[in-house]
N, C-alpha and C positions, 0 to 999 in steps of 0.2 A: 136225202132218204134217211128216215129215222125208224128203226125197228125196236120193239120191246127187248129189254135185256133178258137173256135166258134165266129161267128160274134158278137153275143150279149153276152158280158161278164157279168158275175155275180160277186158278191163279197161274202165274207164269212159272210155277215150279217145274212144269214139264219141259220148259225150254232151258232149264238150268244145268243141262248135262255138262259134265266136265270133258273137255277135249284135250287130247295129248298135244296138239299143236294147232296153229292157225290153219294149216292145210287140212287137218282132220275136221275142224269146224266148217271149213269151206265145202268139204265133201258131203257134209251132213246138212246142207242148206235145205230149207223148205222148197219143194218143187211142185207141190200139189196144192191146189186152191182149197180143197176141203180140209186138208191137214192144217193149213195156215189158219183158216177160220176157226177150227176147233181149238187151236192153240191160243187164240185171243178171245175165246168164249163167245163166239158168234154162231148163229145157225147156218148150216150149209146151204140154206135156201138163197143166201146171198150169191152163191155161185150159179150164174145163169148159163154156164157153158154146157151143162148136162154132161154127156159122155164125150163131147168134143174137147179139144185142147186149144188154148190160145196160140196163134201163130208165133207170137213172141213169148217164149216160155217164161213161167214164173220162177223166180229164184230169190230167196231171202234168207240171210244168215240168222241163226238163233239169237245172236247178240242184238240184232236190230229188232227182231220180233219182241224181245223183252221190253223194248221202249214203247211199244204200242199199248194203248190203254185197253184193259180187259173190258169186253162187252160193249165197246163203242164203235158202231159201224161208220161213224163220221170222223174217226180219228185221223188226223192229218198225215200221220206216218203210214197207216194202213192204206189210205187213199193213193199214196205214191206207188205202192207195190202190188195191190190187189188187181189181178186181171179181171176186167168186166166185159160184158157183151157189147158195151159201147164201142170198144175198139174195132168192131166189125163194120161200123157205120162209116160211110164216106162223106166228105165235106169238100166243097170248093176251096182250092188253095192249099189243101193238105196233100202232101206227096211223100214219096219214099226218100227223096234226097232234098230236104227242105232248104239247105243253105248252099247247094251247088258244089259240094265237095268232089263229086265225080268229074267235074270239069276243071277243078283247080290244078295248077301245075304240080306234077308228081315226079319223083325219082324213086322207084321201088316203094318202100314203105314211108317215104317222105311226102308230106303235104305242105306246100308253101302258099299261103294266102296273103300274107302281109310282109312288108319290107322289114328286113333286119332280124327276122325270126322264122323258124321253120319247125314243123311238128312231125315227130316220128310216131307211127302207130306200132306199138309193141305187141299188141294182142287184141283179139276180138272179144276176150272174156272179161266179165265183171263179177264181183262178189255178190252184186245185187242187180236185179233187172227193174230199173225205174220205168214206169209205164209211159213216160213222156220222152224216153231216150231218142235223141235225134239221129243216132246211128243204129237204130234197131234193125234197119234193113241194109246196112252198109255191106258191100261185098268184100269182107276181110280176106277171104281165101285168095283173092287176086293181089293183095298188097302185103302179105306176110311171108315169112320164111327167111332163112339165112341169106340167100341171094339178094332178096329185096332189102334187107337190113344193111348189108354191105354196100349196096347201091346208094342207099340213103346217106350213109356215112361218107362215101366218096363225094356225093353231091355237096354235102356240108363243107367238106375240106376244100373243095374247088371254089367256094363262094365266100370271099372275105367280108362281104356285107352282113353275113349272119353272125350276130353277136350272142344270140340266145337260141337254145334248142329246147323244145318242149316235148316231154314224154306224154303220150296219150294212148288211147285205145278205143274200146275196152278200158280197163283200168291197169295202168302199167305196174302198180305195186302187187298185182296178182302174180307177176313173174317172180321166180325164185332169186335168192340173193346172189348166187353164182352168176346168173345171167345179167342181173343188174350191175354187179361189180365190173364185169367185163365191158358192158356197154357204156357205163358211166366213165370208165377209164378211157375208152376209145374217144368219147366226146371231149373229155377234159384234155386230151392230148392234141386237139385241134387248136392251134395257137389263137385264132381270132374268136373263139367261143368264150364268152365271159360269164354266162349265166346258164344254169340248167333249171328249167321249170318243170315240175311234175304235177299233172292234173289227176287228182285221185279222190275217190269217195271212201276209200278204205278206212281212214281213221274214224269215220262216222259210222260205217256199217260193219266193219270187221276190225276193231281196234287191236285185237290180239296179233294182227299182222305186224304191228309196230314193235318189232323185237330188238333186243340188243344188237343182234347181228346186222339187221337192216340199218339201225342207227349208226353203226360203225362205218357202213358203206357210205352213208350220206355225210358223216362227220369228216371222213378222210378225203372227200372229194376235192379236187384242186380248183374247181370253179364254184362260184356262189350258187347255193341251192335255194330254190323257192318251191314250196309245196302249196298248191292251190287246192283247198278242199272244197267239197260241195255239200253244204248244209242248207236246208230250206226252212227249218223250223227249230226253235230253241229246244224243243223236246228231244231232238236228235242228239243234243250235246250233253249226254249224261256224264257221270263221274268217270266211267271207263274211257270214254272218248276224251274227256278233259285230260286224263293222265297220259294218254297217247300223244295228244297235242303238246303237252308240256315236255314230254320226252323229245319230240322233234325239235322244239324250240331250244332245249338244252343242248342239242346236237348242232346248234348253229344254223338251223333252217329257218328262213323267213316264212311266215304263214299268212296266207290270204284266203278269203272265201268268195266263192261265186254261188249264187242261188238262181233258181228259175222261178219266175212268178207264176203260180199255179192256182187256178180256181179251186176253192174248197180246201186249200192247204195253207197258203200264206198271202192271199189277196186281201190283206187287211193291214193298215198302218201299225196298229197295236202289236200284231204278231211280228212284223218285221222290226219294230223297235226292240221288242224282247230278244229277237234273234241277234241284232247288232250288239246289244248289251251283253248277251251271253257269249258271243264270239270274242268280244274284247276281254271278258273275264278269263277266257281260255287262251289269251295271247294271240288272237287271230284278228286281222283287220278285214272288215267288210270291203269287198272289191267291186263286184258286179251283181246286179240283179238283171238276168236275161229275160226278155220277153220270150214266150214260148216259140221254139223253132217248130214250124207247123208240119210235123211228120205225121204220116197217115196213122190213125189209131189214137191220136192224142187230143182230139178236138174238145173233149170234156174238160180239159185243163185250161183252155184259152181264156185270157183276160183282155178286155178291150184296151186300146191305147188311152182312152179318156179316163178309165178307172186307174190305170197304171200311173198316169200323170197326177191324178188326185192323191194317190198313195204316196208318191214321191214327194209331193208338196207337203204333206203332213209329216213325213219323216224329217224334212228339212226344218220344219217349224219346231220339232221336238228334240232333235239330236244335234250334238256338235258335228261340225262338218266332217271330221275324220271318221265318224261312225255312219255316215250316209253313203251307201253304195251307189255307184253309177247305174242308172237304168239304161240298158242298151238292147239293141237287137242286132243280129248278124244278117247282113244282106250280101248275097252272092255277087262277087265282082268288085265290091267296095274295098278301098285300101285300109279300112279299119272298121271296128264295130261302130255302129251308128247310135249316137245318144238319142234317147227318146225325146228329150227336151231340146229343141233346136235353138 
């Protein structure tokens, strides 16, 4: 869809508000579609919801909005966050629990899908609502709370096969430093846990969250820390994010990236080559490109296996092996993520 640019162009100056803290910036996220469109210089006619609201609410921090190109309705970052009427359409194979997490073994807020590692859900909240989110309908209220968290920690302590604990959500870094300090300490005190992995989009969408206090929490952690960020396009990795990533690396954190292959965003070898190169310049290794988890409301992002294989082959022909992420999909009940290329 291509619309004419508005005659009176605006700039991102209106998104340059100074915030007292990352919490303040988070409280002032864009939550209204018309306001978001105005901020990026686009006509409100792009909002086909009328007076209705999307079932999965819109939420975008100003720091991410500043990365969106003014006046471009096809901007790959805007496409990831703009709620559209397409989300109401139903398609075969798309469902609310696309990877069978509701059937996975659980203990409180713990999800264990693979041998040797287990995932703790810390929150249902995110700094940004990506329109392809595979947990957009997850029943967080049933899995969160102090009791559920203690049950998860007890389960980890009882299972010596677990060498790695993963913090997830929502976005775990949306929790405050006091909470993270206590939880990381509890995990680190379990003798058989060797690694802590944190899955987060925060450095990309809300880099102000990477504070000296948070860095101290991670730097003093007794177990090896890995932060897996989520960037889909090189345009997301601006200088502010690069500084946040450099700070994490300086705190001794290993950095990996996982992307989702998204139609109209990054379904192109050139775009993914640029992403890998930009990630490496920021000290991050490309890790995974996930095929879309087919959650209801996300069909507009789906890319065929044939196209994904073609893109992967082009990446292999152009990049050194360490910059080629693995193309995978998650299949319920399988012992690991499944490579696209068998």
